[in-house]
N, C-alpha and C positions, 0 to 999 in steps of 0.2 A: 504494500500500500504506500503510495507516495504522499509526501507532505501536502500536496495540493488536494488530495482526497480528504485529508483530515481537517485542514484549516481553510477558512475563507481567504482567498488570495488578497482581498482588500485589507483584511485584518493583519495578515502577515506583512504586507507592505507598510501599513501604518506603524506596526511595532518596529520593523526594521528601520524606518525613518526616524523613529524616536531614539533608537540605539545610536544611529549616526549622529543625531543632534547632541546626545549626551557625550559621545566620544569626542566630537569636535570641541565641546566645551571643556571637558576635563583634560584633553590633550593640548588645548589651546592652538588648534589648527583650523583652517577653513573647512567647512562642511564639504565643499566640492572636492577636497583632496581625499575623501574617503569613498572608496568603491565598496558597497555593502557586501559583495560576494568575494572580493579579492584582497582588500586591504587588511593587513595583519596589525592588530592592536599593538603588539610589542614592537614591531618594526617601525611603527609610527611614533614611538617614544613612550609607550605605556609601560608601567611597572606595577608591582603588587598593590601598592596603596591606591593607585588610580583604578586598578581593576575593582577593588572593593568599593570605591567611591562610585564608579559607573554602575555597578550592579545594584547598589543601594538606591541610587537615583532612579534606575529603571523600575525597580519594585515599587517605589513610592509613586512614580508616574502612573503605574498600572493599578494603583489602589490596593495593593496586596498587603494584608495584615502582617504585623511583625512576626506572629507565630508561624503563619504559612510561609512568610518570607525567609525564615531561617533555613528551611529545607531547600527552597528554590535557590537561595544564595549559594549553597554548596554545589548544587547541580550546575548552576550557571558558571561558577568558578571553574569546575572541572571541564566543562565544555569549552570555556575560553582558552584554557591551556591546550586542549586537543584541536580545536578549530577556532582560531582567533579572529573570526570575521563578525561583522555586525549582523549579517543574515543568519549565521549559525546561532548567535545569541538570541535573536528573535524567535527562531524555530524552536530552540531549547525551551525558552520561556513558555511559548504557546503549547508545546507538546506536554510539558510537565504541569501546566495549569489545567489542561484537559484531563490528565490522569488523576489529579487531586480533586477535581470537581465532583 
């Protein structure tokens, strides 16, 4: 089953755009410098504290409770080290929010 089968494409694009916005802010780079499917968070200057900051902001933006956010934070952190792209972060968040719902 593909991701497109599971998630509404518009929602995925919306969350991916939000991740790009957050990354641009925490990395202090222009949003246009980030390709959601190709740009690597760490190659753009990201490091561990910025990872945590960006994940925390994403969870707050999505209105995720602190309790639910603790588990998602760990999942997003692991995903970022494995696939450090904005699109992968958005997909991971949506996939795991669906499982917990």
